C-alpha angles and dihedrals in degrees: 000000000000137000121241093240092051093050092051089050090050091052091052088053090052096257099132121170122214092231136023125194117200113183140160144082097286096089092167091062091044091054092047091051092049089053090051091049091051090052092050100040106033120052111218091236092059102040097095090067105022108041122079121177119190107193101159116096093225096061109138127233089237091059092051094048093047091052095046092047093053116104117244120252116233091336140090094242149008122233118215119187122191114189118204100321115200094232091062099039121112095229120158115277123234125237114275092244089057091054089049094053091047089050090057092049093052090047090055090051089051094246093136098169092054091044091053091046093054091045090058088056092047091051092041095230135127120262089244091057090048093049091048092052093203135134094306090057094046093049091048090054092052093045090051092050091051095046095050099030094130094048103044120095126211087260090055091051091050090051091052094046101043114011096045090056092048091052089060090059094048104042125065123210094252093056091044094051091047093049092048088064095276098262094133092043092049094050092048091050091049092055094047097048113124103165122106099193099086133055117206122206117190124186125193116188097212140058118280128201118245084238092057110122093229092053092046095049098044091045086063100042104026144357130301126197123187114208096193117182109275112250116243112233128214091246118052091206090068096037111121088219090057091058092047091050094047092047088054093046091050088068086067092039090247136124138196126223120239090244092051092048092050090050091049091051090051094050096046100039088243091288107158093209092053092043092056092044088056093042090059090053092046092052089057091043097054094047112183095000114112100217137049110227132201093254089056090058093045091051100042109029113079124226116274137191088265089055090052091052090050091052091047091051091048091051091050090049090052089048089234103153097183092050092045092051091048091053092044092052090048092054094045091052087068088064099251117156115249091236091056091050090048091051094049092046091051091048092051093048090048090051091051091050090053091055092056 
């Protein structure tokens, strides 16, 4: 996997990949890198005809392919940017029975492709296995019946026995791949691309496993950059985020004190995007003053979930049960799951132990 600076240097040397994957939790850095890539790869005079940016999650695979397969106009290349598409996101999956019930609903509304797509997820099989309708499909049906024996009605059983088989005869693999979000279709297209007149930049705003098919494929045919969340160190002075923030502030001839930076990290959960949003507000707030101080952050930056966890941890450390319960109730009112709160509390306590 590459670094953003190395990839920019390669481009300036004429080493341009056909596809770039930028993924991770540091969305601010991803967006900055995309801006740098646009500057390097798409001349301003040619952007009206040769730059497409898809920034809505529901963009379809067909739209992306059509754009990337279009010849450039009065330019050497086209640049196609796809920002965090839903079909590539690592969002939490539903239970198989939920997919099954949704499949039935789409069948009733005569959306056969979507019904078949959801059924493949319920049966936990690939679209190709569904379309083939062979032994893998039959076994998946039987396994599903056994797993949800107590929950399936006679109507559900009939759907599995008769309707599922009829869907195989009515839906082709292309329509099925497209309806299932298009991930398989997109990955297949990526591997078969032979043109050299378009550059594709894909961003995914979450972590991806090294075993993820998208990561594996693009690692072979293009460039992959992981923008993992920057780790918070015990000492703000040596924190990589502190340097990034001060480098940015130096453009306005401003600085931030260590105490103010630590407070800002606490209030934003060390989210780079949130930190820079607040920095912009703080610059306006301090006016002609040269340095952002801790009291500026305390006065301007509103309380966040991370702040609540900090207060809860502090109350636990002080063995103040009433205060701890009050903070816990405040956090839970926001709708956070108890397991999430437990995880964040454990992480904060571990961090405090590392400082000692």
